[in-house]
Each structure stands twice: as C-alpha cells, then as structure tokens.
C-alpha atoms as one frame of an Amber mdcrd trajectory, in Angstrom:
protein
 113.433  70.671 140.059 116.544  71.585 142.153 116.121  74.721 144.184 118.918
  74.597 146.426 122.012  76.685 145.410 124.804  74.611 143.940 128.403  75.399
 143.422 129.233  74.946 139.530 132.619  74.843 137.976 132.250  75.870 134.394
 135.192  75.052 132.222 135.564  76.432 128.694 137.076  79.155 126.536 136.089
  82.295 128.380 137.453  85.558 127.113 139.919  86.385 129.926 142.605  87.460
 127.198 142.572  89.000 123.837 142.904  85.607 122.016 139.265  84.804 123.320
 137.391  87.483 121.478 133.802  86.292 121.503 131.387  88.064 123.977 128.495
  85.911 122.917 129.636  82.359 123.327 127.738  79.720 124.747 129.729  79.214
 127.782 129.019  82.827 128.942 125.373  82.390 128.292 125.315  79.212 130.375
 127.378  80.915 133.127 124.578  83.713 133.214 122.002  81.149 133.161 123.299
  79.266 136.245 124.089  82.336 138.100 120.416  83.784 137.526 118.965  80.509
 138.613 120.669  81.183 142.076 123.870  79.025 141.804 127.475  79.885 142.420
 129.410  79.705 139.188 133.124  79.514 139.090 134.422  79.901 135.397 137.651
  78.069 134.594 139.262  79.501 131.231 141.141  76.276 130.197 142.783  77.632
 127.203 143.807  80.835 128.454 145.096  79.233 131.672 147.218  76.903 129.616
 148.807  79.876 127.910 149.276  81.613 131.160 151.287  78.788 132.633 153.614
  78.358 129.669 156.702  80.464 129.418 156.149  80.613 125.579 152.447  81.462
 125.996 151.702  78.251 124.088 148.489  76.497 124.740 150.035  73.107 123.905
 153.007  73.529 126.230 150.657  74.576 128.980 148.602  71.322 128.776 149.850
  69.498 131.734 149.854  72.657 134.108 146.165  73.609 133.184 145.277  69.960
 134.094 147.048  70.198 137.336 145.424  73.470 138.081 141.813  72.191 137.545
 142.470  69.477 140.036 143.696  71.952 142.789 140.685  74.453 141.762 138.214
  71.539 142.261 139.734  70.288 145.525 139.558  73.766 146.834 136.129  74.740
 145.911 134.533  71.252 146.114 131.830  71.975 143.434 128.568  70.057 143.069
 128.502  69.990 139.275 130.964  70.772 136.627 130.301  71.559 132.958 132.989
  71.177 130.176 132.323  72.998 127.085 134.561  72.178 124.172 137.358  71.793
 127.038 139.773  69.869 125.001 142.780  70.930 127.123 141.227  68.860 130.000
 142.339  65.095 129.813 139.922  62.436 130.840 142.637  61.193 133.509 142.057
  64.632 135.216 138.339  64.003 135.777 139.181  60.558 137.224 141.512  62.203
 139.927 138.746  64.991 140.701 136.346  62.218 141.313 138.620  60.555 143.656
 138.546  63.741 146.074 134.795  64.574 145.207 132.977  61.282 144.773 129.606
  63.123 144.878 130.460  65.349 141.969 128.332  65.184 138.811 130.231  66.144
 135.523 128.749  66.854 132.158 129.958  67.976 128.953 128.370  70.035 126.103
 129.130  70.268 122.412 127.890  72.734 119.901 129.615  71.393 116.799 128.036
  68.974 114.197 127.844  65.119 114.746 128.650  64.731 110.820 132.028  65.587
 111.704 134.234  62.513 112.702 136.725  64.366 114.581 133.951  66.075 116.593
 132.526  62.694 117.585 135.838  61.426 118.549 136.362  64.512 120.886 132.868
  63.759 122.522 133.593  60.258 122.976 136.899  60.981 124.578 135.478  61.777
 127.950 132.145  59.621 127.711 133.549  57.287 130.562 134.354  60.165 132.852
 131.049  62.267 132.433 127.518  61.722 133.770 126.022  63.399 130.695 126.559
  64.850 127.350 124.593  67.732 125.887 124.732  68.123 122.032 123.027  70.732
 119.856 121.639  68.090 117.602 118.693  65.938 118.096 117.042  63.047 116.483
 118.475  59.991 115.086 122.288  61.337 115.161 121.827  61.818 118.959 119.931
  58.501 119.353 123.084  56.800 117.828 125.532  58.483 120.145 123.577  57.224
 123.175 124.520  53.659 121.981 121.070  52.022 122.973 121.005  53.972 126.267
 124.590  53.195 127.392 125.360  56.825 127.513 123.082  59.896 128.947 122.760
  62.209 126.035 120.328  65.228 125.639 119.656  67.851 123.097 120.846  71.189
 124.041 119.433  74.331 122.264 121.811  77.197 121.338 120.837  79.654 124.114
 120.029  83.226 123.705 120.594  85.952 126.277 119.118  89.364 126.615 122.161
  90.866 128.117 124.125  89.557 125.023 121.819  89.731 122.185 120.800  93.447
 122.636 119.905  94.446 118.998 116.439  95.093 117.770 116.583  94.916 113.883
 112.934  93.818 114.000 111.977  97.364 115.241 113.972  99.231 112.509 112.207
  99.742 109.139 115.284 101.011 107.268 118.485  99.247 108.125 121.857  99.641
 106.536 121.786  95.964 105.122 119.166  93.544 103.598 121.018  90.475 104.169
 123.858  89.088 106.520 126.038  86.068 106.312 129.116  85.047 107.973 131.149
  82.017 106.868 134.418  80.795 108.369 135.440  78.251 105.499 133.501  79.231
 102.380 134.954  76.508 100.250 136.268  73.709 102.295 134.206  71.653 102.997
 131.464  72.576 100.552 128.099  73.408 102.032 124.962  71.406 101.157 122.015
  73.945 100.497 118.769  72.231  99.378 120.357  69.030  98.190 123.094  70.909
  96.227 126.895  71.202  97.371 128.123  74.858  97.102 131.338  76.781  97.254
 129.736  79.584  99.417 131.439  82.393  97.322 129.728  81.063  94.325 126.403
  80.613  96.090 126.486  84.362  97.405 127.746  85.219  94.165 124.693  83.737
  92.257 122.381  85.238  94.710 123.765  88.720  94.253 123.267  88.166  90.440
 119.880  87.172  90.825 118.876  89.790  93.433 121.149  92.949  92.493 119.095
  94.904  94.754 120.188  93.137  98.054 122.490  95.145 100.316 124.818  92.301
 101.675 126.819  92.379 104.719 129.337  89.448 104.391 132.195  88.125 106.664
 134.566  85.669 105.375 133.161  85.528 101.881 134.143  87.180  98.563 137.316
  88.591  99.995 135.624  90.202 103.019 137.466  89.947 106.389 136.138  87.789
 109.299 134.389  89.620 111.953 134.172  88.877 115.919 133.294  90.482 119.122
 131.550  93.911 118.975 131.818  94.396 115.035 130.193  91.094 114.444 127.020
  91.645 116.744 126.837  95.212 115.305 126.539  93.907 111.858 123.912  91.356
 112.777 121.925  93.879 114.466 122.092  96.218 111.292 120.860  93.599 108.925
 117.118  92.797 108.122 117.664  89.125 107.250 120.454  86.572 108.198 121.286
  83.584 106.359 121.538  80.643 108.717 123.262  77.996 106.425 125.475  75.323
 108.239 127.421  72.669 106.220 124.217  70.302 106.176 120.591  70.666 106.971
 119.920  66.889 107.355 120.799  66.451 111.090 117.525  67.451 113.211 117.746
  70.587 114.982 121.483  71.138 114.150 122.580  74.628 113.786 125.754  76.817
 114.608 125.020  79.247 117.490 124.553  81.850 114.592 120.806  81.032 114.900
 120.586  82.496 118.363 122.681  85.560 117.547 120.468  86.255 114.575 117.043
  85.692 116.329 118.127  87.399 119.325 119.174  90.514 117.747 115.810  90.848
 115.850 117.296  89.735 112.576 114.949  87.526 110.623 116.424  83.977 110.576
 116.524  82.402 106.869 116.772  78.628 107.394 116.261  75.415 105.401 113.021
  73.642 106.361 114.936  70.295 106.492 116.760  71.374 109.631 113.474  70.732
 111.526 112.977  74.205 113.143 109.479  74.138 111.850 108.872  72.089 114.948
 109.348  75.188 117.083 108.614  78.164 114.833 105.850  79.049 112.646 105.826
  80.345 108.886 105.356  84.033 110.176 108.220  83.707 112.598 111.180  82.679
 110.494 111.953  82.580 106.753 111.798  78.837 105.961 112.888  77.608 102.488
 113.035  74.288 100.736 114.431  75.282  97.409 116.825  78.125  96.342 113.892
  79.515  94.263 111.810  79.701  97.474 114.735  81.280  99.146 115.246  84.082
  96.432 111.541  84.677  96.327 111.158  85.360  99.909 114.389  87.556 100.217
 112.878  89.747  97.331 109.449  89.930  98.857 110.492  90.617 102.487 113.154
  93.264 101.577 110.490  94.950  99.530 108.154  94.746 102.419 109.903  95.876
 105.640 106.648  96.011 107.695 105.962  92.145 107.027 109.778  91.448 107.731
 109.535  93.498 110.959 106.531  91.491 112.058 108.239  88.181 111.483 111.370
  88.813 112.867 109.699  90.383 116.138 107.517  87.234 116.454 110.644  84.917
 115.825 112.624  86.728 118.304 109.988  86.526 121.034 109.460  82.900 120.327
 113.365  82.259 120.586 113.560  84.099 123.815 110.614  82.463 125.320 111.640
  78.801 124.320 115.627  78.752 124.293 116.585  81.568 126.781 119.957  80.949
 128.885 118.043  80.294 131.909 115.780  77.616 130.369 118.848  75.921 128.817
 120.783  75.997 131.956 117.940  74.549 133.902 117.525  71.871 131.328 121.272
  70.826 131.837 121.060  70.779 135.490 117.817  68.843 135.784 119.232  66.206
 133.476 122.547  65.983 134.916 121.021  65.457 138.405 118.438  62.888 137.131
 115.634  65.037 137.644 114.607  64.875 133.868 114.875  62.236 131.362 117.393
  62.974 128.755 115.025  62.242 125.979 112.718  65.087 127.287 112.752  68.135
 125.098 110.758  70.695 127.340 110.864  73.408 124.724
C-alpha cells in the first residue's frame, strides 16, 4: 500500500458557511482519514464556492464560476488524487480540462445515496467516463450491475466513523433521557419498506408508540417534530439508548444511510433489519437485528428493561464498528483501489 505522502483535492459540501450545517458528513471524515494517513488534503467546498461567486448567492448561478475555479485550483496545487463526494456542481467537462494539465491525476467519485433511486444512478453515471474509480455505500448485486461487466471500476465504501466526530458514549450510561431515537427526512413520500410492508413512517412510529407506550422516544422530522442537524442532532443520538436505522429499503446488500455510523459511533445500540446484510460483519450481541416487526418490538421492550444488556451490546457494536469502518481504514481503501493497489471487489473489512 502507498506510503509516500500524496496531495489530495477533496471536493464536496464542506461546512464553510451556515447553509452547510453538518459536522458529521462523510467528506469531513474522509478528509480526516486522508490527513491521518499522512497526506496533504486540500478541501474544496463546491456548493459554498458557487454561492460565493454569484452576486445573488445562488448556487445555480455560480455553477460556471465554481468549475473555472476548480480548474485553476488544481492547476495551482497539482494534486495526485482527486475525490468527488456528491459534487454535482462540477461538470464532467471540467474534469477533462483538468486532466489535460495533469495527465497523471487519478480521479474518483463516491456516493452515499441508494442505488434504488434512478436519479442517483443518473448522477453517478454522469461522470463515469471521467473518473478512474467509483465508490458506493451499497455492495452485492446492485453494485455488480453498476460495473457493467467490469467496464467500470466500482467498489463498496462503508459509512465511516470518526472518534473526533462520534464522541458520545451512550453505551456507558445506564439511565439515558431517551429509549429510542429516529430521524427521518421524508416520513411519507416515498413509503419505507420494513420487513416487507410499505409504511408511512408517522404511522409506523405511531403504532410502535401504541404497542410500547413505555418507550421514551426522541424523534426528528416525524409526528410534527422538527428536523435536527449539527450539534443538536448528535447530542440527541448520544442521549438515546437505541437508534432505529431504517432506510427506504433493506434489500440492497449493506446499504444504509450514514446514520448507522452516527448511531454506532456514539454508543447508541443500532436496530437494523437483518435483510440489510450487516450480520455479515456484526454479531447478535453487537446490534439489535430484526426480521419482523414483532421481533423488533420484543427486543425493544426487553432491552429498554435491561439496560445492562443494552449497554454491553452497544459497547460491543461500537467497538466493532470503530475497528472495521473507521475513517482511516475507509480512506486507505479508497486510495488503494484508486491507485490499483487493491482489487475493487476486495472488501477488507
């Protein structure tokens, strides 16, 4: 694996302005991972840069300017690698122009959205001709289909965890303010499939509250509760015993929103559907796995009544997640695949 320090341009939605209000984004964790591996990392906030270069502070109106700025930025710093994280402001043609000046530059994109979203697939494919590798937080057959028979270099990327970001220790606290945490950006559209049934998440949480009235829930974006972000969000996660990790579907191998890293990293016991495939990497005593709604309800009732058991499971799950999917391990994997030092199908976790 590469030991020599590299110069890396890291393009994504970095919190340089108040509109970028997440402290726990994947791009920040990867920047930390690259730096801790000994590389020079130059972060380029494409969305805020576009706003800054538009008189009306419009991201759309600043698109041409931000592309020109990235070209000048790369010509000046002459990076060895470039990583694009959901950098939809950057045009494919811009990468072609940069390559003309830097023919040895290796470029990768990463994407943390689901492959069952057609528009997300479109965004990924938009730059396939320009990048040398693509990293996606879904594995298995959906990722294999994106490779198109080996035509494109595609590799699985776990949602990374970072000790400087996930700092809570709910696993060490017996009496927490909340028994269950769940945040949902869009509870009604589209419906979320849980154990084979499509749910409006307001209805799902409402039914859970009826059947387990003793649960003290901390909700965000559901049942009239406001959305949360930044410090308030992370504090709520770290104040909760168990966290629901329910994405829109569970049938795409290893797909999860980055919520899974935030929950596990803060010592909140992760409740996740078995169908996701995370039993590949975690034991029954490290996460709350369920295959039916009844199994979920039974385990929630039992583990909230047995805090010591919940704490042991959450502590073990946290330790396993940090050991497998920490920011340096994920960053090292991205670099190794991009430089051809590791096969993209290799999952060294």
